ROTORDO-331945 format. One record per residue (C-alpha): x, y, z; residue number from 0; residue in one letter. Coordinates in Angstrom, 2 decimals. Layout:
BEGIN
<c1=X&c2=Y&c3=Z&nr=NUM&rest=A>;
...
END
This chain:
BEGIN
<c1=106.43&c2=12.42&c3=190.18&nr=0&rest=M>;
<c1=108.21&c2=14.70&c3=187.32&nr=1&rest=D>;
<c1=111.66&c2=13.30&c3=188.96&nr=2&rest=T>;
<c1=110.08&c2=9.98&c3=188.58&nr=3&rest=C>;
<c1=109.06&c2=10.54&c3=185.00&nr=4&rest=I>;
<c1=112.65&c2=12.02&c3=184.20&nr=5&rest=F>;
<c1=114.31&c2=9.43&c3=186.22&nr=6&rest=L>;
<c1=112.23&c2=6.49&c3=184.04&nr=7&rest=L>;
<c1=113.24&c2=8.75&c3=180.69&nr=8&rest=V>;
<c1=117.17&c2=8.54&c3=181.53&nr=9&rest=L>;
<c1=116.71&c2=4.82&c3=182.30&nr=10&rest=V>;
<c1=114.81&c2=3.80&c3=179.01&nr=11&rest=L>;
<c1=116.76&c2=6.08&c3=176.85&nr=12&rest=L>;
<c1=119.57&c2=4.09&c3=176.17&nr=13&rest=P>;
<c1=117.75&c2=0.97&c3=175.49&nr=14&rest=Q>;
<c1=115.45&c2=2.66&c3=172.66&nr=15&rest=L>;
<c1=118.58&c2=4.09&c3=171.30&nr=16&rest=I>;
<c1=120.54&c2=0.89&c3=171.11&nr=17&rest=M>;
<c1=117.41&c2=-0.81&c3=169.64&nr=18&rest=S>;
<c1=117.65&c2=1.30&c3=166.59&nr=19&rest=N>;
<c1=121.15&c2=1.14&c3=165.82&nr=20&rest=V>;
<c1=121.70&c2=-1.60&c3=163.38&nr=21&rest=P>;
<c1=123.41&c2=-4.65&c3=163.98&nr=22&rest=K>;
<c1=124.72&c2=-5.51&c3=160.27&nr=23&rest=V>;
<c1=127.01&c2=-3.39&c3=158.65&nr=24&rest=T>;
<c1=126.32&c2=-2.32&c3=154.99&nr=25&rest=S>;
<c1=129.50&c2=-4.44&c3=153.81&nr=26&rest=F>;
<c1=129.88&c2=-7.89&c3=153.04&nr=27&rest=R>;
<c1=132.81&c2=-10.35&c3=154.06&nr=28&rest=A>;
<c1=134.74&c2=-11.90&c3=151.24&nr=29&rest=V>;
<c1=135.68&c2=-15.72&c3=151.22&nr=30&rest=V>;
<c1=138.76&c2=-16.84&c3=149.22&nr=31&rest=E>;
<c1=139.82&c2=-20.32&c3=147.96&nr=32&rest=L>;
<c1=143.41&c2=-20.45&c3=148.54&nr=33&rest=V>;
<c1=143.87&c2=-23.81&c3=147.61&nr=34&rest=S>;
<c1=144.00&c2=-24.97&c3=143.62&nr=35&rest=E>;
<c1=140.95&c2=-26.60&c3=143.57&nr=36&rest=N>;
<c1=137.51&c2=-25.98&c3=144.92&nr=37&rest=S>;
<c1=136.74&c2=-29.88&c3=143.86&nr=38&rest=R>;
<c1=139.05&c2=-32.39&c3=145.86&nr=39&rest=I>;
<c1=139.89&c2=-36.07&c3=146.25&nr=40&rest=F>;
<c1=138.41&c2=-37.41&c3=149.11&nr=41&rest=S>;
<c1=141.54&c2=-37.48&c3=152.11&nr=42&rest=G>;
<c1=142.87&c2=-34.13&c3=150.66&nr=43&rest=E>;
<c1=143.12&c2=-31.08&c3=152.38&nr=44&rest=G>;
<c1=141.49&c2=-27.53&c3=151.46&nr=45&rest=L>;
<c1=142.31&c2=-23.76&c3=152.63&nr=46&rest=H>;
<c1=139.85&c2=-20.81&c3=152.53&nr=47&rest=L>;
<c1=140.54&c2=-17.26&c3=154.13&nr=48&rest=R>;
<c1=138.02&c2=-15.06&c3=154.89&nr=49&rest=C>;
<c1=138.62&c2=-11.32&c3=154.41&nr=50&rest=S>;
<c1=136.78&c2=-8.33&c3=156.26&nr=51&rest=I>;
<c1=136.64&c2=-4.82&c3=154.06&nr=52&rest=P>;
<c1=137.22&c2=-2.56&c3=157.11&nr=53&rest=D>;
<c1=140.87&c2=-2.00&c3=158.42&nr=54&rest=V>;
<c1=139.55&c2=0.53&c3=161.44&nr=55&rest=H>;
<c1=138.00&c2=-2.42&c3=163.42&nr=56&rest=S>;
<c1=138.70&c2=-5.87&c3=165.08&nr=57&rest=N>;
<c1=136.94&c2=-8.19&c3=163.79&nr=58&rest=W>;
<c1=136.75&c2=-12.26&c3=164.67&nr=59&rest=S>;
<c1=135.21&c2=-14.69&c3=161.78&nr=60&rest=V>;
<c1=132.66&c2=-17.21&c3=161.72&nr=61&rest=E>;
<c1=132.16&c2=-19.83&c3=159.41&nr=62&rest=W>;
<c1=129.15&c2=-21.64&c3=157.71&nr=63&rest=F>;
<c1=128.83&c2=-24.67&c3=155.57&nr=64&rest=R>;
<c1=125.14&c2=-23.74&c3=154.28&nr=65&rest=G>;
<c1=123.08&c2=-22.67&c3=157.02&nr=66&rest=S>;
<c1=125.05&c2=-24.50&c3=159.53&nr=67&rest=E>;
<c1=127.37&c2=-22.32&c3=162.09&nr=68&rest=R>;
<c1=130.81&c2=-24.20&c3=162.26&nr=69&rest=L>;
<c1=133.24&c2=-24.03&c3=165.07&nr=70&rest=P>;
<c1=136.28&c2=-23.00&c3=163.68&nr=71&rest=E>;
<c1=136.92&c2=-19.17&c3=163.94&nr=72&rest=N>;
<c1=139.40&c2=-17.11&c3=162.47&nr=73&rest=G>;
<c1=140.80&c2=-15.87&c3=159.35&nr=74&rest=E>;
<c1=141.78&c2=-18.89&c3=158.13&nr=75&rest=N>;
<c1=139.76&c2=-22.07&c3=157.45&nr=76&rest=F>;
<c1=141.47&c2=-25.54&c3=156.43&nr=77&rest=K>;
<c1=139.92&c2=-28.87&c3=156.03&nr=78&rest=L>;
<c1=142.10&c2=-32.11&c3=156.72&nr=79&rest=W>;
<c1=141.50&c2=-35.31&c3=155.46&nr=80&rest=N>;
<c1=138.09&c2=-34.55&c3=153.68&nr=81&rest=A>;
<c1=134.99&c2=-36.82&c3=153.65&nr=82&rest=H>;
<c1=132.57&c2=-36.62&c3=151.20&nr=83&rest=I>;
<c1=130.13&c2=-35.31&c3=153.53&nr=84&rest=K>;
<c1=132.45&c2=-32.75&c3=154.43&nr=85&rest=E>;
<c1=131.55&c2=-30.71&c3=151.12&nr=86&rest=G>;
<c1=129.07&c2=-27.84&c3=150.63&nr=87&rest=G>;
<c1=128.75&c2=-24.19&c3=149.97&nr=88&rest=K>;
<c1=130.84&c2=-22.26&c3=152.68&nr=89&rest=F>;
<c1=130.65&c2=-18.71&c3=153.50&nr=90&rest=S>;
<c1=131.86&c2=-16.28&c3=156.65&nr=91&rest=C>;
<c1=130.63&c2=-13.55&c3=158.44&nr=92&rest=Q>;
<c1=132.45&c2=-10.97&c3=160.54&nr=93&rest=G>;
<c1=131.81&c2=-9.93&c3=164.17&nr=94&rest=A>;
<c1=132.52&c2=-7.60&c3=166.86&nr=95&rest=R>;
<c1=131.67&c2=-6.28&c3=170.09&nr=96&rest=E>;
<c1=130.11&c2=-2.92&c3=170.23&nr=97&rest=S>;
<c1=128.72&c2=-0.61&c3=172.83&nr=98&rest=V>;
<c1=125.36&c2=-1.39&c3=171.41&nr=99&rest=V>;
<c1=125.96&c2=-5.09&c3=171.17&nr=100&rest=G>;
<c1=127.23&c2=-7.89&c3=168.66&nr=101&rest=I>;
<c1=127.35&c2=-6.52&c3=165.09&nr=102&rest=I>;
<c1=128.05&c2=-8.42&c3=162.16&nr=103&rest=R>;
<c1=129.04&c2=-7.81&c3=158.73&nr=104&rest=T>;
<c1=126.88&c2=-9.14&c3=155.51&nr=105&rest=M>;
<c1=127.61&c2=-13.15&c3=154.93&nr=106&rest=Q>;
<c1=130.11&c2=-13.40&c3=152.02&nr=107&rest=S>;
<c1=129.06&c2=-15.17&c3=148.87&nr=108&rest=L>;
<c1=129.40&c2=-18.88&c3=149.31&nr=109&rest=P>;
<c1=132.33&c2=-20.58&c3=147.45&nr=110&rest=V>;
<c1=131.15&c2=-24.18&c3=146.55&nr=111&rest=E>;
<c1=133.23&c2=-27.54&c3=147.32&nr=112&rest=I>;
<c1=132.96&c2=-30.77&c3=145.83&nr=113&rest=D>;
<c1=134.71&c2=-33.79&c3=147.90&nr=114&rest=V>;
<c1=134.72&c2=-36.43&c3=145.40&nr=115&rest=D>;
<c1=135.42&c2=-40.28&c3=146.15&nr=116&rest=G>;
<c1=136.23&c2=-41.43&c3=142.61&nr=117&rest=G>;
<c1=139.49&c2=-41.71&c3=141.05&nr=118&rest=W>;
<c1=139.16&c2=-38.56&c3=138.41&nr=119&rest=A>;
<c1=138.57&c2=-35.07&c3=138.46&nr=120&rest=I>;
<c1=138.14&c2=-32.70&c3=135.34&nr=121&rest=L>;
<c1=139.38&c2=-29.55&c3=135.91&nr=122&rest=K>;
<c1=137.27&c2=-26.50&c3=134.31&nr=123&rest=A>;
<c1=139.04&c2=-22.90&c3=133.85&nr=124&rest=P>;
<c1=137.68&c2=-20.75&c3=137.14&nr=125&rest=S>;
<c1=136.57&c2=-17.94&c3=134.34&nr=126&rest=H>;
<c1=133.85&c2=-18.55&c3=132.33&nr=127&rest=Q>;
<c1=135.56&c2=-18.92&c3=128.32&nr=128&rest=P>;
<c1=134.59&c2=-16.47&c3=125.83&nr=129&rest=L>;
<c1=133.65&c2=-17.34&c3=122.05&nr=130&rest=T>;
<c1=137.21&c2=-17.22&c3=120.36&nr=131&rest=G>;
<c1=139.11&c2=-18.87&c3=123.28&nr=132&rest=D>;
<c1=141.23&c2=-21.73&c3=124.03&nr=133&rest=T>;
<c1=139.23&c2=-24.02&c3=126.39&nr=134&rest=L>;
<c1=141.87&c2=-26.07&c3=128.60&nr=135&rest=K>;
<c1=140.40&c2=-29.11&c3=130.50&nr=136&rest=L>;
<c1=142.62&c2=-31.00&c3=132.39&nr=137&rest=S>;
<c1=141.84&c2=-34.44&c3=134.11&nr=138&rest=C>;
<c1=143.19&c2=-35.34&c3=137.53&nr=139&rest=R>;
<c1=143.96&c2=-38.72&c3=139.06&nr=140&rest=L>;
<c1=144.05&c2=-39.95&c3=142.04&nr=141&rest=R>;
<c1=147.51&c2=-41.47&c3=142.79&nr=142&rest=G>;
<c1=150.35&c2=-41.44&c3=139.80&nr=143&rest=T>;
<c1=149.15&c2=-44.88&c3=137.50&nr=144&rest=P>;
<c1=151.19&c2=-45.08&c3=134.23&nr=145&rest=P>;
<c1=148.66&c2=-43.79&c3=131.74&nr=146&rest=I>;
<c1=148.58&c2=-44.81&c3=128.41&nr=147&rest=H>;
<c1=145.09&c2=-43.43&c3=127.24&nr=148&rest=E>;
<c1=142.96&c2=-40.34&c3=127.68&nr=149&rest=A>;
<c1=139.47&c2=-39.14&c3=126.63&nr=150&rest=I>;
<c1=137.06&c2=-36.13&c3=126.68&nr=151&rest=L>;
<c1=133.61&c2=-36.51&c3=126.59&nr=152&rest=Y>;
<c1=130.97&c2=-33.67&c3=125.90&nr=153&rest=R>;
<c1=127.51&c2=-34.35&c3=126.76&nr=154&rest=D>;
<c1=128.46&c2=-38.23&c3=126.76&nr=155&rest=G>;
<c1=129.95&c2=-38.16&c3=123.29&nr=156&rest=I>;
<c1=133.83&c2=-38.40&c3=122.71&nr=157&rest=E>;
<c1=135.25&c2=-35.06&c3=122.17&nr=158&rest=V>;
<c1=139.52&c2=-35.67&c3=122.18&nr=159&rest=I>;
<c1=141.25&c2=-39.33&c3=122.27&nr=160&rest=R>;
<c1=144.67&c2=-38.94&c3=123.38&nr=161&rest=Q>;
<c1=147.62&c2=-41.19&c3=123.94&nr=162&rest=T>;
<c1=150.61&c2=-41.10&c3=126.56&nr=163&rest=G>;
<c1=150.50&c2=-39.00&c3=130.00&nr=164&rest=Q>;
<c1=149.17&c2=-35.95&c3=128.99&nr=165&rest=N>;
<c1=145.99&c2=-35.08&c3=130.63&nr=166&rest=L>;
<c1=145.19&c2=-31.58&c3=129.42&nr=167&rest=S>;
<c1=142.97&c2=-31.47&c3=126.45&nr=168&rest=F>;
<c1=142.46&c2=-28.14&c3=124.96&nr=169&rest=Y>;
<c1=139.86&c2=-26.98&c3=122.75&nr=170&rest=L>;
<c1=140.57&c2=-23.99&c3=120.46&nr=171&rest=S>;
<c1=138.50&c2=-21.24&c3=119.11&nr=172&rest=N>;
<c1=135.25&c2=-22.12&c3=120.97&nr=173&rest=V>;
<c1=131.79&c2=-21.16&c3=120.26&nr=174&rest=T>;
<c1=128.44&c2=-21.53&c3=122.25&nr=175&rest=L>;
<c1=128.35&c2=-24.98&c3=120.64&nr=176&rest=E>;
<c1=131.01&c2=-25.80&c3=122.88&nr=177&rest=D>;
<c1=128.91&c2=-25.97&c3=125.91&nr=178&rest=A>;
<c1=127.95&c2=-28.49&c3=127.80&nr=179&rest=G>;
<c1=128.31&c2=-31.19&c3=130.38&nr=180&rest=M>;
<c1=132.14&c2=-32.56&c3=129.95&nr=181&rest=Y>;
<c1=133.96&c2=-35.48&c3=131.65&nr=182&rest=S>;
<c1=137.01&c2=-37.28&c3=131.04&nr=183&rest=C>;
<c1=137.77&c2=-41.33&c3=131.45&nr=184&rest=R>;
<c1=141.85&c2=-42.35&c3=131.87&nr=185&rest=V>;
<c1=143.27&c2=-46.07&c3=131.21&nr=186&rest=S>;
<c1=146.20&c2=-47.76&c3=132.22&nr=187&rest=W>;
<c1=147.85&c2=-51.41&c3=132.06&nr=188&rest=D>;
<c1=149.20&c2=-52.65&c3=135.56&nr=189&rest=V>;
<c1=150.31&c2=-56.68&c3=134.72&nr=190&rest=R>;
<c1=148.39&c2=-57.07&c3=132.05&nr=191&rest=R>;
<c1=145.21&c2=-55.87&c3=133.56&nr=192&rest=R>;
<c1=143.68&c2=-52.82&c3=132.30&nr=193&rest=T>;
<c1=142.16&c2=-50.40&c3=134.63&nr=194&rest=Y>;
<c1=139.88&c2=-47.58&c3=133.54&nr=195&rest=S>;
<c1=138.11&c2=-44.71&c3=135.52&nr=196&rest=V>;
<c1=136.20&c2=-41.97&c3=134.53&nr=197&rest=I>;
<c1=135.25&c2=-38.26&c3=135.97&nr=198&rest=S>;
<c1=132.13&c2=-36.87&c3=136.94&nr=199&rest=V>;
<c1=130.38&c2=-34.75&c3=134.74&nr=200&rest=N>;
<c1=132.06&c2=-31.08&c3=134.99&nr=201&rest=T>;
<c1=129.81&c2=-27.92&c3=133.17&nr=202&rest=T>;
<c1=131.21&c2=-26.01&c3=131.21&nr=203&rest=V>;
<c1=129.41&c2=-22.26&c3=129.55&nr=204&rest=N>;
<c1=130.50&c2=-20.33&c3=127.36&nr=205&rest=I>;
<c1=130.24&c2=-16.51&c3=126.88&nr=206&rest=L>;
<c1=129.71&c2=-14.11&c3=124.11&nr=207&rest=E>;
<c1=131.82&c2=-11.15&c3=123.79&nr=208&rest=V>;
<c1=128.83&c2=-9.09&c3=122.97&nr=209&rest=L>;
<c1=125.34&c2=-10.43&c3=123.64&nr=210&rest=T>;
<c1=122.73&c2=-9.84&c3=120.97&nr=211&rest=E>;
<c1=120.67&c2=-6.90&c3=121.89&nr=212&rest=P>;
<c1=117.19&c2=-6.82&c3=123.22&nr=213&rest=L>;
<c1=114.85&c2=-4.30&c3=123.05&nr=214&rest=M>;
<c1=112.47&c2=-3.18&c3=125.45&nr=215&rest=E>;
<c1=109.74&c2=-1.23&c3=124.87&nr=216&rest=I>;
<c1=107.99&c2=1.40&c3=127.22&nr=217&rest=Q>;
<c1=104.66&c2=2.98&c3=125.84&nr=218&rest=A>;
<c1=103.17&c2=4.67&c3=128.95&nr=219&rest=D>;
<c1=100.76&c2=7.25&c3=127.57&nr=220&rest=V>;
<c1=101.01&c2=9.59&c3=130.57&nr=221&rest=K>;
<c1=104.72&c2=9.66&c3=130.72&nr=222&rest=M>;
<c1=105.28&c2=10.20&c3=126.49&nr=223&rest=F>;
<c1=101.75&c2=11.06&c3=125.38&nr=224&rest=G>;
<c1=99.72&c2=9.51&c3=122.67&nr=225&rest=K>;
<c1=102.03&c2=8.96&c3=119.70&nr=226&rest=N>;
<c1=105.46&c2=8.31&c3=121.16&nr=227&rest=R>;
<c1=107.19&c2=5.44&c3=123.44&nr=228&rest=M>;
<c1=110.20&c2=4.68&c3=124.71&nr=229&rest=K>;
<c1=112.88&c2=2.13&c3=123.97&nr=230&rest=L>;
<c1=115.73&c2=0.85&c3=125.80&nr=231&rest=I>;
<c1=118.66&c2=-1.33&c3=124.35&nr=232&rest=C>;
<c1=119.82&c2=-3.70&c3=126.46&nr=233&rest=H>;
<c1=123.62&c2=-5.26&c3=125.66&nr=234&rest=V>;
<c1=125.77&c2=-7.16&c3=128.14&nr=235&rest=Q>;
<c1=129.48&c2=-6.95&c3=127.06&nr=236&rest=Y>;
<c1=131.78&c2=-9.67&c3=128.92&nr=237&rest=N>;
<c1=135.27&c2=-9.12&c3=127.47&nr=238&rest=A>;
<c1=137.99&c2=-9.08&c3=130.16&nr=239&rest=R>;
<c1=140.07&c2=-6.37&c3=130.95&nr=240&rest=A>;
<c1=141.29&c2=-4.09&c3=130.09&nr=241&rest=P>;
<c1=137.51&c2=-3.76&c3=128.78&nr=242&rest=A>;
<c1=136.21&c2=-0.22&c3=128.29&nr=243&rest=P>;
<c1=132.98&c2=0.32&c3=131.21&nr=244&rest=P>;
<c1=130.49&c2=0.03&c3=127.67&nr=245&rest=G>;
<c1=129.72&c2=-0.16&c3=124.55&nr=246&rest=S>;
<c1=130.62&c2=3.06&c3=121.95&nr=247&rest=R>;
<c1=128.23&c2=2.76&c3=119.38&nr=248&rest=A>;
<c1=124.81&c2=1.49&c3=119.97&nr=249&rest=V>;
<c1=122.60&c2=2.67&c3=117.00&nr=250&rest=Q>;
<c1=118.38&c2=1.95&c3=117.28&nr=251&rest=L>;
<c1=117.00&c2=2.05&c3=113.78&nr=252&rest=Q>;
<c1=113.45&c2=2.90&c3=112.56&nr=253&rest=G>;
<c1=111.66&c2=3.43&c3=109.73&nr=254&rest=Q>;
<c1=113.16&c2=6.51&c3=108.28&nr=255&rest=G>;
<c1=115.58&c2=7.21&c3=111.02&nr=256&rest=A>;
<c1=118.82&c2=6.31&c3=112.80&nr=257&rest=T>;
<c1=120.00&c2=7.08&c3=116.06&nr=258&rest=V>;
<c1=123.15&c2=6.85&c3=117.99&nr=259&rest=E>;
<c1=123.84&c2=6.12&c3=121.59&nr=260&rest=S>;
<c1=126.98&c2=6.29&c3=123.59&nr=261&rest=G>;
<c1=125.44&c2=3.99&c3=126.24&nr=262&rest=E>;
<c1=125.24&c2=0.10&c3=126.56&nr=263&rest=V>;
<c1=121.53&c2=0.69&c3=127.88&nr=264&rest=E>;
<c1=120.45&c2=3.62&c3=125.97&nr=265&rest=S>;
<c1=117.07&c2=5.39&c3=125.92&nr=266&rest=T>;
<c1=115.42&c2=7.38&c3=123.12&nr=267&rest=Q>;
<c1=111.94&c2=8.07&c3=121.88&nr=268&rest=Q>;
<c1=110.47&c2=7.07&c3=118.84&nr=269&rest=F>;
<c1=107.13&c2=7.46&c3=117.17&nr=270&rest=L>;
<c1=104.69&c2=4.60&c3=118.32&nr=271&rest=R>;
<c1=104.04&c2=3.16&c3=114.56&nr=272&rest=N>;
<c1=107.80&c2=2.91&c3=113.78&nr=273&rest=A>;
<c1=109.39&c2=-0.77&c3=113.28&nr=274&rest=R>;
<c1=112.57&c2=-0.59&c3=114.99&nr=275&rest=I>;
<c1=115.86&c2=-2.83&c3=114.97&nr=276&rest=T>;
<c1=118.81&c2=-2.94&c3=117.05&nr=277&rest=T>;
<c1=122.77&c2=-2.98&c3=116.62&nr=278&rest=M>;
<c1=125.30&c2=-3.05&c3=118.62&nr=279&rest=A>;
<c1=129.56&c2=-2.55&c3=117.95&nr=280&rest=Q>;
<c1=132.30&c2=-3.71&c3=119.42&nr=281&rest=H>;
<c1=133.85&c2=-1.06&c3=121.16&nr=282&rest=P>;
<c1=137.27&c2=-2.20&c3=121.46&nr=283&rest=H>;
<c1=140.41&c2=-0.72&c3=119.29&nr=284&rest=P>;
<c1=142.18&c2=-3.77&c3=117.18&nr=285&rest=R>;
<c1=144.88&c2=-3.81&c3=119.72&nr=286&rest=H>;
<c1=143.01&c2=-4.75&c3=122.65&nr=287&rest=L>;
<c1=140.63&c2=-7.76&c3=121.55&nr=288&rest=L>;
<c1=141.22&c2=-10.71&c3=123.09&nr=289&rest=P>;
<c1=144.13&c2=-12.49&c3=121.36&nr=290&rest=P>;
<c1=142.29&c2=-15.72&c3=120.20&nr=291&rest=E>;
<c1=138.78&c2=-14.44&c3=118.39&nr=292&rest=N>;
<c1=139.30&c2=-14.62&c3=114.87&nr=293&rest=P>;
<c1=135.32&c2=-15.72&c3=114.43&nr=294&rest=K>;
<c1=134.17&c2=-12.42&c3=115.72&nr=295&rest=L>;
<c1=131.84&c2=-11.04&c3=113.13&nr=296&rest=P>;
<c1=133.49&c2=-8.37&c3=110.86&nr=297&rest=P>;
<c1=131.25&c2=-5.52&c3=112.59&nr=298&rest=E>;
<c1=132.85&c2=-6.38&c3=115.84&nr=299&rest=L>;
<c1=135.86&c2=-5.70&c3=114.92&nr=300&rest=L>;
<c1=135.80&c2=-2.26&c3=113.75&nr=301&rest=Q>;
<c1=137.84&c2=0.11&c3=115.52&nr=302&rest=S>;
<c1=136.13&c2=3.25&c3=117.36&nr=303&rest=S>;
<c1=138.88&c2=5.76&c3=116.81&nr=304&rest=S>;
END
């Protein structure tokens, strides 16, 4: 009997061990858009690449559109002569054989691809512009007609009208009010007839370099006592590299008291009955400020030196 039990344990033990081994890794695949545009005309092609952040293993690659598993395998995914219905959110995942079965990476964050059946596409920057930046929007046409006029609209209202072959529009020193739904209209003449096409809307968001501070109040009597509370100042800093890791001057101000902190998310304790306001200062030295920020408030231009 003991021998039977021992043999049964030997048989079942590997299965029990294998069932407890994780089949999904802790790291994620990364999908990259190799082609210039994520919005393409029908009939055009597209190139995506998948990378696995693990150089010590041989991974095969699986591709997905939404939740649909695609038949393509391999690091590169190419779409030829695209149809409108072939657009969507594309992602990839790594898979490899092991002694415990197939192990997969976490699925990559998706890249959204739009296939446009029209005649004009408005291209916006891949990164979100900041207040004070110059925003460039480009209207792309199917083919090369003899253009004589191009118009840029925001939320259906004309913003820029220009003549000639130039299809690029520039909005300098943008503010939060410049965010909206943009489209372009292009016109040309052929054989005494005027043709005009308009793109679908493209969403443009504008970010502040430094967001307005938000105060969080934690008043837990058991944790802080009857006459004390915890204040947390939340600030988001959106400047592009080279940007310091956090704000160098966050202030919590109350009646008769001001406390300085060196973190973007700072915590301080104050009397429960204090009236509190928050301030945050831009941490950049002047020479590291983005080149086009003339509208920043004066207090954000103070050097931390």
